[in-house]
C-alpha positions as CSV (number, residue, x, y, z in Angstrom):
1,M,0.0,0.0,0.0
2,R,1.4,3.4,-1.0
3,T,2.0,5.8,1.9
4,V,0.7,9.4,1.7
5,N,3.4,12.0,1.2
6,L,2.2,14.5,3.9
7,P,4.1,17.6,2.7
8,H,2.7,17.1,-0.8
9,A,-0.8,16.5,0.6
10,I,-0.6,19.8,2.6
11,L,0.5,21.7,-0.5
12,L,-2.4,20.2,-2.5
13,A,-4.8,21.0,0.3
14,A,-3.6,24.6,0.4
15,V,-4.4,25.0,-3.3
16,I,-7.7,23.3,-3.2
17,V,-9.0,25.3,-0.1
18,R,-8.0,28.5,-1.8
19,L,-9.6,27.6,-5.1
20,I,-12.8,26.5,-3.4
21,F,-13.0,29.9,-1.6
22,S,-12.0,32.0,-4.6
23,L,-14.1,30.4,-7.2
24,G,-16.8,28.7,-5.2
25,V,-17.5,31.0,-2.3
26,T,-16.3,34.5,-3.5
27,R,-17.3,34.3,-7.2
28,G,-20.1,31.7,-6.7
29,I,-22.0,32.1,-3.5
30,Q,-21.1,35.8,-2.8
31,N,-21.1,36.7,-6.5
32,I,-18.1,39.0,-5.9
33,A,-15.5,39.6,-8.7
34,P,-12.3,40.9,-7.1
35,E,-11.5,43.2,-10.1
36,T,-14.7,45.2,-9.2
37,E,-13.7,45.8,-5.6
38,V,-12.1,49.0,-4.3
39,T,-8.6,47.8,-3.5
40,D,-5.1,49.3,-3.8
41,G,-5.2,49.7,-7.6
42,Y,-2.2,47.4,-8.4
43,H,-4.3,45.6,-11.0
44,R,-5.1,48.8,-12.8
45,I,-1.4,49.6,-13.1
46,A,-0.8,46.1,-14.5
47,E,-3.6,46.6,-17.0
48,N,-2.2,50.0,-18.1
49,L,1.3,48.4,-18.5
50,L,-0.2,45.6,-20.6
51,S,-2.1,48.1,-22.8
52,G,1.0,50.3,-23.4
53,H,0.0,53.2,-21.1
54,G,3.0,52.8,-18.8
55,Y,3.2,52.5,-15.0
56,R,0.1,54.6,-14.2
57,E,-2.9,54.2,-12.0
58,V,-5.0,56.3,-14.5
59,P,-4.0,56.7,-18.1
60,E,-4.6,60.5,-17.9
61,H,-2.3,60.8,-14.8
62,P,1.4,61.0,-14.8
63,P,3.5,57.8,-14.1
64,T,2.8,56.9,-10.5
65,L,5.4,56.8,-7.7
66,K,2.7,55.7,-5.2
67,R,2.7,51.9,-5.6
68,P,5.8,49.7,-5.4
69,P,6.2,47.4,-8.4
70,A,6.6,43.7,-7.2
71,Y,2.9,42.8,-7.1
72,V,2.2,44.8,-10.2
73,I,4.9,42.8,-12.0
74,F,3.3,39.5,-10.7
75,L,-0.1,40.6,-12.1
76,Y,1.5,41.8,-15.4
77,L,3.1,38.4,-15.9
78,V,-0.2,36.6,-15.3
79,F,-1.9,38.9,-17.8
80,K,0.9,38.3,-20.3
81,V,0.3,34.5,-20.1
82,A,-3.5,34.4,-19.7
83,G,-4.7,37.8,-20.8
84,V,-6.6,40.1,-18.4
85,N,-8.1,37.2,-16.7
86,Y,-8.8,37.5,-13.0
87,V,-9.7,33.9,-12.5
88,A,-6.2,33.1,-13.7
89,V,-4.9,35.6,-11.1
90,Q,-6.8,33.8,-8.3
91,I,-5.4,30.4,-9.5
92,A,-1.9,31.9,-9.5
93,Q,-2.5,33.3,-6.0
94,A,-3.6,29.9,-4.8
95,L,-0.3,28.5,-6.0
96,L,1.5,31.3,-4.1
97,G,-0.3,30.0,-1.0
98,A,1.1,26.5,-1.6
99,L,4.6,28.0,-2.1
100,S,4.3,29.8,1.3
101,C,3.4,26.4,2.9
102,W,6.4,24.8,1.4
103,I,8.8,27.5,2.5
104,L,7.3,27.4,6.1
105,Y,7.7,23.6,6.1
106,R,11.3,23.8,5.0
107,L,12.0,26.5,7.6
108,A,10.5,24.6,10.5
109,R,12.1,21.3,9.5
110,S,15.5,22.8,9.2
111,L,15.3,24.6,12.6
112,H,13.4,21.9,14.6
113,S,11.9,18.8,13.1
114,E,9.8,17.3,10.3
115,E,6.9,17.2,12.7
116,L,7.0,20.9,13.3
117,G,7.3,21.5,9.6
118,L,4.1,19.6,8.9
119,V,2.2,21.3,11.7
120,A,3.3,24.8,10.7
121,A,2.6,24.2,7.0
122,G,-0.7,22.6,7.8
123,M,-1.7,25.7,9.9
124,F,-0.8,28.0,7.0
125,A,-2.7,25.9,4.5
126,V,-6.0,26.6,6.2
127,Y,-5.1,30.0,7.8
128,P,-8.4,32.0,7.1
129,S,-6.8,35.3,6.4
130,A,-4.4,33.9,3.8
131,V,-7.2,31.9,2.2
132,E,-9.4,35.1,2.0
133,Y,-6.7,37.2,0.5
134,S,-6.0,34.7,-2.2
135,A,-9.4,35.6,-3.6
136,R,-8.7,39.3,-3.6
137,L,-6.2,41.6,-5.3
138,Y,-3.9,42.3,-2.4
139,A,-0.2,42.5,-2.4
140,E,-0.1,40.2,0.6
141,N,-0.5,37.3,-1.8
142,L,3.0,37.8,-3.0
143,Y,4.2,39.2,0.3
144,F,3.5,35.9,2.1
145,P,6.1,33.8,0.3
146,V,8.6,36.6,0.1
147,F,8.3,37.3,3.8
148,L,8.6,33.6,4.7
149,G,11.5,33.2,2.2
150,L,13.4,36.1,3.8
151,A,12.9,34.4,7.3
152,Y,14.2,31.1,5.8
153,F,17.4,32.6,4.4
154,L,18.0,34.8,7.4
155,C,17.9,31.8,9.7
156,R,20.1,29.8,7.4
157,A,22.6,32.7,7.3
158,A,22.5,33.0,11.1
159,R,23.3,29.3,11.4
160,E,25.8,28.8,8.5
161,G,27.3,32.3,8.0
162,S,27.3,31.6,4.3
163,W,27.6,34.4,1.8
164,R,25.1,32.6,-0.5
165,Q,22.4,32.7,2.2
166,G,23.3,36.3,3.0
167,L,23.0,37.3,-0.7
168,A,19.6,35.5,-1.0
169,A,18.4,37.2,2.2
170,G,19.4,40.6,1.0
171,A,17.7,40.0,-2.4
172,L,14.5,38.9,-0.7
173,W,14.6,41.8,1.6
174,G,14.8,44.0,-1.5
175,V,11.8,42.2,-3.0
176,S,9.9,42.6,0.2
177,I,10.1,46.4,0.3
178,L,9.2,46.5,-3.4
179,T,6.1,44.5,-2.4
180,R,5.2,46.4,0.8
181,G,7.5,48.8,2.6
182,T,7.0,47.4,6.1
183,L,10.5,45.9,6.4
184,L,12.4,49.0,5.2
185,L,14.0,49.5,8.7
186,L,14.3,45.7,9.5
187,P,18.2,45.5,9.0
188,I,18.7,48.3,11.5
189,F,16.4,46.6,14.0
190,L,18.1,43.2,13.5
191,A,21.6,44.7,13.9
192,V,20.8,46.7,17.0
193,V,19.0,43.8,18.8
194,L,21.6,41.2,17.9
195,L,24.5,43.5,19.0
196,L,22.7,44.2,22.3
197,M,22.1,40.4,22.8
198,R,25.4,39.2,21.2
199,R,26.4,37.3,24.4
200,R,23.0,35.6,24.7
201,V,22.5,35.1,21.0
202,P,25.9,34.5,19.5
203,V,24.3,33.5,16.2
204,G,24.1,37.2,15.4
205,R,27.8,36.9,14.3
206,G,26.7,34.8,11.3
207,L,24.3,37.5,10.2
208,L,26.8,40.3,10.7
209,R,29.4,38.4,8.6
210,C,26.8,38.2,5.8
211,S,25.7,41.9,6.0
212,A,27.9,43.3,3.2
213,V,26.9,40.7,0.7
214,A,23.2,41.0,1.8
215,A,23.4,44.7,1.2
216,L,24.7,44.0,-2.3
217,G,21.8,41.6,-3.0
218,A,19.3,44.3,-1.8
219,I,21.0,47.0,-4.0
220,L,20.8,44.8,-7.1
221,V,17.1,44.3,-6.6
222,V,16.0,47.8,-5.4
223,G,18.6,49.8,-7.4
224,P,16.9,49.7,-10.8
225,W,13.5,50.8,-9.4
226,T,15.2,53.7,-7.5
227,I,16.9,54.8,-10.8
228,R,13.5,54.6,-12.5
229,N,12.0,56.8,-9.8
230,Y,14.8,59.4,-10.1
231,T,14.4,59.4,-13.9
232,V,10.7,60.0,-13.6
233,A,10.6,62.6,-10.8
234,R,14.2,63.9,-10.5
235,E,14.0,62.9,-6.8
236,I,15.7,60.1,-4.9
237,I,12.8,57.9,-4.0
238,P,14.1,54.4,-3.0
239,V,10.7,52.7,-3.3
240,S,7.5,54.8,-3.3
241,T,5.8,57.9,-2.0
242,W,3.2,55.9,-0.1
243,G,4.5,55.7,3.4
244,W,3.5,58.8,5.4
245,A,-0.1,58.8,4.0
246,P,-1.1,55.4,5.4
247,F,0.7,56.4,8.6
248,Y,-1.7,59.3,8.9
249,H,-4.7,57.1,8.2
250,G,-3.4,54.6,10.8
251,I,-3.3,57.3,13.5
252,Q,-6.9,58.2,12.8
253,V,-7.9,54.5,12.9
254,S,-6.0,53.9,16.1
255,K,-7.9,56.7,17.9
256,R,-11.0,54.7,17.4
257,M,-9.7,51.3,18.3
258,L,-11.5,51.0,21.6
259,A,-14.8,52.4,20.3
260,W,-15.4,49.4,18.0
261,D,-16.5,51.7,15.2
262,D,-16.8,50.9,11.5
263,L,-13.2,51.8,10.8
264,R,-13.7,51.7,7.0
265,K,-15.5,55.0,7.4
266,V,-12.8,56.4,9.6
267,D,-10.1,55.4,7.0
268,K,-12.1,56.8,4.1
269,E,-12.7,60.2,5.9
270,A,-9.0,60.4,6.8
271,E,-8.1,59.9,3.1
272,E,-10.5,62.5,2.0
273,R,-9.4,65.0,4.6
274,R,-5.7,64.4,3.8
275,H,-6.3,65.0,0.1
276,E,-8.3,68.1,0.8
277,I,-5.4,69.5,2.9
278,V,-2.9,68.6,0.1
279,V,-5.1,70.5,-2.5
280,Q,-5.4,73.6,-0.2
281,R,-1.8,73.8,0.9
282,L,-0.1,73.1,-2.4
283,Y,-2.6,74.2,-5.1
284,A,-4.9,76.8,-3.4
285,G,-7.9,74.5,-4.0
286,D,-7.2,73.8,-7.7
287,R,-7.5,70.0,-7.9
288,A,-6.4,69.8,-11.6
289,K,-2.9,70.8,-10.6
290,A,-2.5,67.8,-8.3
291,W,-1.6,65.5,-11.2
292,E,0.5,67.7,-13.4
293,S,3.7,65.7,-13.1
294,P,5.2,62.7,-11.2
295,A,6.9,65.2,-8.8
296,E,3.5,66.0,-7.4
297,Y,3.4,62.6,-5.7
298,V,6.5,63.7,-3.8
299,R,4.9,66.9,-2.7
300,H,1.8,65.0,-1.6
301,E,3.9,62.7,0.6
302,R,5.6,65.7,2.2
303,V,2.3,67.1,3.3
304,A,1.3,63.7,4.7
305,R,4.6,63.6,6.6
306,D,3.9,67.1,8.1
307,L,0.4,65.9,9.1
308,V,1.8,62.8,10.9
309,L,4.3,64.9,12.8
310,E,1.7,67.4,13.7
311,E,-0.5,64.6,15.1
312,I,2.4,63.2,17.2
313,R,3.5,66.6,18.5
314,S,0.0,67.5,19.5
315,D,-0.5,64.5,21.7
316,P,2.8,62.5,22.2
317,L,1.5,60.6,25.3
318,G,-1.7,59.6,23.6
319,Y,0.2,58.4,20.5
320,L,2.5,56.4,22.7
321,A,-0.4,54.9,24.6
322,R,-2.3,54.0,21.4
323,G,0.9,52.3,20.1
324,V,1.2,50.2,23.2
325,A,-2.4,49.2,22.9
326,G,-1.9,48.5,19.2
327,V,0.5,45.6,20.0
328,P,-2.3,43.1,20.7
329,F,-4.8,45.0,18.5
330,A,-2.6,44.5,15.4
331,W,-3.2,40.7,15.7
332,F,-6.9,41.0,15.1
333,Q,-8.0,44.5,14.2
334,T,-10.0,44.8,11.1
335,L,-11.9,47.8,9.6
336,G,-15.3,46.2,9.7
337,P,-16.9,45.6,13.2
338,A,-18.6,42.3,12.4
339,K,-15.4,40.7,10.9
340,R,-13.4,42.1,13.8
341,V,-15.3,39.7,16.2
342,V,-14.4,36.7,13.9
343,S,-10.8,37.9,13.7
344,L,-10.6,38.3,17.5
345,I,-11.8,34.7,18.0
346,L,-9.3,33.4,15.5
347,H,-6.2,35.5,16.1
348,I,-6.1,35.9,19.9
349,P,-5.6,32.1,20.4
350,L,-2.9,32.2,17.7
351,M,-1.2,35.0,19.6
352,V,-1.3,33.0,22.8
353,L,0.0,29.9,21.0
354,F,2.8,32.0,19.6
355,V,3.9,33.2,23.1
356,L,3.7,29.7,24.6
357,G,5.6,28.3,21.6
358,V,8.4,30.8,22.1
359,R,8.7,29.9,25.7
360,R,8.7,26.2,25.0
361,W,11.3,26.4,22.3
362,R,13.6,28.5,24.5
363,R,13.4,26.0,27.3
364,Q,13.9,23.0,25.0
365,S,17.0,24.1,23.2
366,A,18.9,27.3,23.6
367,E,21.0,26.7,20.5
368,G,18.0,25.8,18.3
369,F,16.1,28.8,19.6
370,A,19.1,31.1,18.8
371,F,19.0,29.9,15.2
372,A,15.3,30.8,15.0
373,A,16.0,34.2,16.5
374,P,15.9,36.1,13.1
375,A,12.4,34.7,12.4
376,L,11.3,35.7,15.9
377,L,12.7,39.2,15.5
378,M,10.9,39.6,12.2
379,I,7.6,38.9,13.9
380,L,8.3,41.3,16.7
381,F,9.5,44.0,14.3
382,V,6.3,43.8,12.2
383,N,4.1,43.7,15.4
384,L,5.8,46.9,16.8
385,F,5.8,48.6,13.5
386,Q,2.1,48.0,12.8
387,A,1.2,48.9,16.4
388,F,2.5,52.4,16.0
389,V,1.8,53.0,12.3
390,F,-1.4,51.1,11.5
391,P,-2.8,48.4,13.8
392,F,-4.4,46.2,11.2
393,V,-4.4,42.4,10.9
394,R,-4.1,42.4,7.1
395,Y,-0.7,44.1,7.5
396,M,0.2,41.8,10.4
397,S,-0.9,38.6,8.7
398,P,2.5,37.7,7.1
399,A,4.0,37.8,10.6
400,V,1.1,35.8,11.9
401,G,1.9,33.2,9.3
402,L,5.5,33.1,10.3
403,S,4.5,32.8,13.9
404,F,3.2,29.2,13.1
405,L,6.9,28.3,13.3
406,F,6.5,28.7,17.1
407,S,2.8,28.2,17.5
408,G,3.1,24.6,16.3
409,L,5.1,23.6,19.3
410,P,2.3,23.7,21.9
411,L,0.0,21.9,19.4
412,M,2.6,19.2,19.0
413,A,2.9,18.9,22.8
414,W,-0.8,18.7,23.2
415,A,-1.1,16.0,20.5
416,R,1.7,13.9,22.2
417,R,-0.1,14.1,25.5
418,V,-3.4,13.0,24.0
419,G,-1.5,10.1,22.3
420,E,0.4,9.1,25.4
421,A,-2.8,9.2,27.5
422,K,-4.3,6.6,25.2
423,R,-1.2,4.5,24.8
424,P,-0.9,2.9,28.3
425,H,-4.5,1.7,28.2
426,S,-4.1,0.1,24.8
427,G,-0.7,-1.4,25.9
428,L,-2.3,-3.1,28.9
429,Q,-5.0,-4.6,26.7
430,R,-2.5,-5.9,24.2
431,G,-0.3,-7.3,27.1
432,A,-3.3,-9.2,28.5
433,H,-3.6,-10.9,25.1
434,G,-0.1,-12.1,24.8
435,G,2.8,-9.7,25.3
436,G,1.7,-6.8,23.1
437,A,3.0,-4.3,25.6
438,A,6.6,-5.2,24.5
439,R,5.8,-3.8,21.0
440,S,4.5,-0.5,22.2
441,G,6.5,2.7,22.9
442,P,8.4,3.6,26.0
443,R,5.3,4.5,28.0
444,G,3.7,1.2,26.8
445,R,6.7,-0.8,28.1
446,S,6.5,1.0,31.4
447,G,2.8,0.2,31.6
448,G,3.7,-3.5,30.9
449,R,6.1,-3.5,33.8
450,E,3.6,-2.0,36.1
451,G,1.1,-4.7,35.1
452,S,3.6,-7.5,35.8
453,R,4.3,-6.1,39.3
454,R,0.6,-6.0,40.0
455,R,0.3,-9.7,38.9
456,R,3.2,-10.7,41.2
């Protein structure tokens, strides 16, 4: 009888679950086409690229500096192969989900065990947020495998100190910020934490040895896009001009965290207010001038930066308090109040499992835990960043997916306890029928000895 290949079964399950949700639930039951939703507009840029209009959100507007290119390139490649076909996009995104499972499996297996790899990959295969996003046009679909791949190569570089792993980590860090700019300051965070903890986490030396070649990998990836931005706007813009604006929106949303409002309305009002301030400050109310050239995107971003700094200066203690409260809120906060309840029920247990898993791994193996430190620091960095910038589970979800590397440990321990609780009883039954206890595991053999002592 042929045995089931569990890793392959998990990858297949990840694809099937995502296709059922995308094509059966979203398009079928809910009758929702993702291309008609109001999302971040990456697909419109990809369509304009394909039709020859260039890298623009709207054909009549100048080339945009607002959206980073990685997810746009992914959509463009799908359109090149299948035409402007959003079912094909959903299928491709389901495959990205399977790729994420595979990377997480390889990461957990290399750091701990085959068992943890299967548990972590299995959790991600059915992780509801990742399944939902696969049906929609969000950059997170590409960000999941890129984020997990970065963690994989960082952990390998920490363990091996190999320049190849460092180069791959640097390149993936570059791809990550061309997908979503969350990890822009991650290298600084890693360097500072590992230097402060160099006696407790000596594995940091491996990462520091790879830092130069990692920087080269990042430059090779990000450099061409930065040159493009300079050519278009005559300004040095490493990635995009969309950083301070969502920060401003996040501050407005965080003010209403405890009120349990419909935060979609808060976010929309913040966007309208910010744009109105831009028009008034820069163009004296003339909206037509807001899209005269690519350089206007830079000017818009400077106004957004000023608005953020004004908000923080006006209430620094309130901003700090909201940031601290945002640490747990980032694990489940959504913009819709009904979905927030579902997200709370799902993600708070995942957060608890993550904390328990970190403690368990640290107690089990200090050396193994040290090699997993880069992945842990990535999770903590994203959690802190989102808490103070925009507490929102969608932006936190890649770190939640990586947290399964640790969350799987308590689940494994629980499964073992359940199995061991059943094993002695079955061992005694087999022993009563002719020495079956000798074929059982260690606990079964112990149970057999106890039975023989009772008989004597």
